[in-house]
N, C-alpha and C positions, 0 to 999 in steps of 0.2 A: 363324223366326230361331233360331239356335243359341245355346246358353249362352255359348260362348266369345266370340262377337261381342258379345253383350249385356254380358258382364262387362268386356270390353276397353273398350267405349264408356262404360260406367258409371264405370270407373276414370279415364277421361279427362275426364269431365263435372265440372261445378262446382255448388256449392250456390248457392241463389238470389241472395244478395247479391253474391257474387263473379261470378256470371254477368252481372248487371246492370252491374257495374263494368267489364266488358269493352267496353261501349259507353255511357259515361256521358252522352253527348249525347242519346241516345234513351231512356235509363232513366227520364226524368221522367214519361213517359206511364204507365209501370208504377207508379211511386210515387204518382201521382195516383189511379189506380184502387184501389190498396191501401187508401186511406182510406174507400172506399165498400163494401169487402168485410167482411161481418159474419157470423161463424159463430154460430148460435143456441145456446141452452143445450142443446136436444135434440140438435143436431148435435155439440156438444162431447161429450156423454155417449156418443153412438154411437162417435165417433172414439176416445175413451178406452177403449172396450171391445175394441178390436182387440188380438189376441194374437200374430198371425203377423207376422214381419218382412217388409216389402215394399219392395224396391228399386224405385223408380219413376223412369224416365228420360223427360224431356220433350225432344223434338227440336223446336227452336224457332229464333227469330231475334229479337233485341232490337228490330230494325227493324220487326217485324211487328205490325200493328194488332190482329189477332185474338189474338196472343200477349199483347200489352199488356192486352187486355181480360180474357183468361181466365187468364193466368199468375198474377196475384195471387190468384185464387181457388184455384188449385192449391196455391200457397204457404200460404195460410191453412189449408187442409185438412191439409196436412202438418205445420204448426206445432202442430196440435191433437192429434196422435198421435205418441207416441214410437216407434211401430212402422213409421212411413212414413219411408223415406230417399229424399227427392226430390232429384233432380239434373237439371241442364240442360246441353244440348249444342247448339251451333249446327248447324243443318241442313247447312251446307256444310263443316263440320269433318271429317265422316266419310261420304264418298260411299258406302262399303260398307254403312253402316247405313241411310242415306237410301234406298238402293235397296230395302230391305226395309220401309220405312215409308211408301211412296207411298200416296196416297189417290186413288182414281179415276184412276190412272196418272200423277199429278203429285206433285212433291216439296213437298207442302203442310205448313204448320205452324200451330198446334202439333199434334204427334202425341205422345200419351202411351203409353208402353210399361210395363206392369206385369210384374214378375217375382217368382218365388218366391225364397226366401232363397239358393238356389244358382244364381240367375240363369237358371233355366229360364223360358222365355216363358210368360206366363199370358194376357195380354190386350193389346189395342191400341185406342185411340180417338183419332180426329182427323178433321178439323181444327176441327170445331165440334160442339157438342151439338145435339140436336133443337130446342130452343127457339131457339137462335141461327139455325139454318137456317129455322125457321118465320118468324122476324122478317125475315130477309133476303129470303126468298121473297115475303113480303107487300110489302116495300118495292120490290123489283125487278120483281116480276110484276104488282103492282097488284091492284086489285079485280076486274079482268077475269079474273084467274086466282087466286082466293083459295085458301088452303089449306083443303081440304074438311073441314068439321066441327070445325075447331080454332080455339078462341079464343086469341088471344095473351095471355100473362100480363101483368098490369099492371106487374110488376117483373121485366123480363127478366133482369136481373142475378141476382136471388135464385133464379129458376128455373134459370138456367145453373149457378149454384153447386150447387144441389140435384142437378142431373143429373150433374155431376162427382162429387159426394159419393156418389151412388147407384152409380157405377161403382167407386169405391174400396171401398164396402161389398160389392158383388158379388164383387170380386176377393178381399177379405178372407174372405168366406164360402167361396169356392172353395178358397182356401188352407187354411182351417180344417177343411173337410170332406174334403180330399184324403187318400185312403188312404195314399199314400206319405208325406206329412208327418205324418199321425196316427201311423203306425207309428214314424217317426223320433223324434217327441216323446213317444210313449207316452200319447197322449190320444185 
């Protein structure tokens, strides 16, 4: 994805609350999940240590169940760091962007796109984290096809939150160690 496309989509996107206001009839599911998302003290400390500005774009749908489950987690992570600028855009609003964010050939959501401060593409993750896929596989495939060697976490929500946080940290470290950005910032 090129920086021009990403910058244009980011400028068209909305902050979390305004995004949910775009479909108030479906926003209730998101608001309900928000109440169960808790960032730990250690996670807060990590997020406060970020130093590079990170524009982050979530290609989403207020109507989407996976978005309603994971979106409030992404929002909580962003709220804990002044260096994360998290924005939301409906999947169908920008077909040109959606074409670049397909997962396994499909226009799935949520898809999170991390960028450098100049909107250069850094990373993309979607539509579910590993723990979400493990849980779904266990439910849909049953015990006749268990996920080999993997115990499902007792608190899938906390595990999913941690996996999203891990990706934010990975991207922050990538940005922090980038030769291009270190030269620009003199660090």
